[in-house]
N, C-alpha and C positions, 0 to 999 in steps of 0.2 A: 524646471520643477524646483522647489524649494529644498534645502538640505537641512532644514532645521530637524532635529531629531524627534522633538516630541510630536511634531506635526504628522512627520513619518510613521510614528509609531501608532497613532492615532488611525492613520491611514490602513495600518498593515491589522488591527483591529477589525476595523469595517470592512475589507477585503476578505477576512477570514470569515468575518460573519456570513457574508453574501455567499461564498463558497459551501460552508456548511448547510446553507439552505437550498442547494441546488435541487435536491431530490425532493424535498418539501413542497418546491413552487411547483415543480412539474406535476406532481399527486393534486395540487390545489387546483389544476385546470380541468379534473373531473375525467373518467376513463375515455369518454368518448372523446376528448380533445387531445389526448396524449398519442400524436400520429410520428412516424419519423420523422417528418420536419421539426416539429417541436421538442423531440430529443437531439437532434443534431444541432439546434438552435441553443438548447441549454448547454451541450458541450462545447460548442464555440464560445460562450460566455464564460464557462467554466475555466476554459483554457486560457481565456483572454485575462481573467483575474489570477490565476496562476502566474502567467509570465509577468503581469504587475507586480505580483506578490515579490517575486526574486528580483524584479528591478529594485523594488525599494528595500528587499534585503542589502542588497550591495551598497546602496545608497547609505543605509543606516551604518553597517559597518565601516564605510568611510567616513562617517560624520563623526563617529564615536571614538575611532582609531584604537588608542592603547587602553580607553576604559571599555570598551564593546565587550569584553568577557566578565567585567564586574556588572553589566548591566542586567535588569530583571528579565529583559528579552532573551538576553542569551542563556542566564540562568535556569530559564523557564522552559530552553529550547523551543522557543517558538516557531522558529522555522521548520521542524521536525512535524510540530502539532499540526501545523498548516499543511506540511504535505502528507499526513497521513489522510488528513479531512480531505484533500485533492484527490489522493489516490481512491481512497473510498467511495465517494461522491461519483466520482468518474466511472470507476467498474460498475456501479449501481445502474447508473445512467444507460452505461453500454448494455447490461444485462438486461434492461428494457427494451432496447433496440432489438438485442436478439429473440427475445420473446414474441417481439410485434412481427418479426419475419418470420415467425412461426417453427424456429429453431428447435424452442420445447417441445414443441410435438415429435420431432425426430429423435433428441435425446432426453426423453422422460427421466425426471428426477428419480433418484433412487430412494424408495422407500425405508421404512426402520427395515422390516424384516430382509429386503434386498440387500441393504447394508451389511447385514447380520452375515447374510450368505456368504457376499463379498470377502468379508473378514477371516472367515473359516475355510474359504478355499483358497485364499493367496498362501504363496508360498512364504516362510520366516524370514525376514530380513533384518538382521539389527543395525537400525539407523541410529545415528547420534541424533540427541534433540536440540532444539533450538528454542530459546525463550525471547530473543530480540535485543542481545546486547551487541552491538555493532562490532564490537573484537571478536563475536565468535561467527559471524557470519561468512567470513571467508573460508573458513574451514569447514562448516555444514555445508555451505553453497557446493564446494568442491568434492566432499564426499558424497551429498547426496546427488549430484548429477552423474558422478562415475558408477555408483551403485544403481541408481534409479533411472535418472534422467536418459541416460545416453543407453540403457537396457531396451532393444526393441522388443523382447518376448514380452515386455508388461505393456498392457494397453493404457492409456491416458486416464481411464476410470482408475485404474489401479495405483497408477502414479500420484493421483490427487489423492486416494486414500491415504498411501504411503506418506504423503507429505503433510497433510492434515494430522497424521498421529504423531508426526515429527516434532508438531510445533507446539508452544506452550506460551501462557503470557501475552505479552504485546504482538507478539509473530501470529499466535493463533487468531486472534482478532481481526488482524489483517483481513483474513479470507474466510472467517467463519460465515459470511451471510452466502458464500458460493454453495452451490449444492454441488452431489456428488454426480456429475455428469463429465463425459469425456473432453466435452469443449471448454470445460472450467480450468482444466490443470494447467494449459498456458496462459490461460488469465491470472490464475493463481500465481503461478511464477514471474509472471511481470509485475504484479502488484506488491511481491517482495523484494523483487529486484529494484522497484523503481525507489522502493522506501529505503533499502540497505545498501543500496551501491551509492550511498551520499559518501562522496570522497573526503569531504570535510569532515563529517562521523569517524570516518574510518583512519583518518589520520589520528583525530582527537585520541580515537581510542587505543591506537596503537601506541603513541605516546604516553597515554596512562600506563599503559601496560607495561611499557618499558621504564618509566619512572618507578612504578612498584616493584619491578626485579631488580631495579638497581639500589633500591633502598633496603633490601632485605639483608 
């Protein structure tokens, strides 16, 4: 494979475009053609594209070396943009698969008046909000899991409600499309974890926080 940065960057744009069209391409098949096999095929293609994207990313970093952080690719956090696209597209395809299996009939979507009832019946728990800053993720994750995630007296529907009301900005957008049903709590947490358990970004955020503290 060529290590030419320009060619690799062009390939990354192409791969990202293909990933972002995964759900639309499934929908274009028409309702009658959206089968379990079709969804699984789309998921396999999407996973292959993401694997290829990560491989190209490592090649770009190696090719640019010291100039990597100065590149537009790095400054625009293209790896994060692509990762969010991958996670969002994959979660939507998985949602299609669940609906096709009839799970939506056993875990109906919570209507507006039902959600309001849920809000008023839940115990008051003061939770830290999370807007999507990588440096804030570890603290939010640990507090949320200790107060809500590990609480066996709270149902998954209630946990998902607490999670959604604790999120803001980019973090909230990641799981906005998920309806308030019990089965979606684990899915929502998986989406957030996949996005924010990014070791490179956590290290970068911690390093930036350290520098800010040192410069004070």
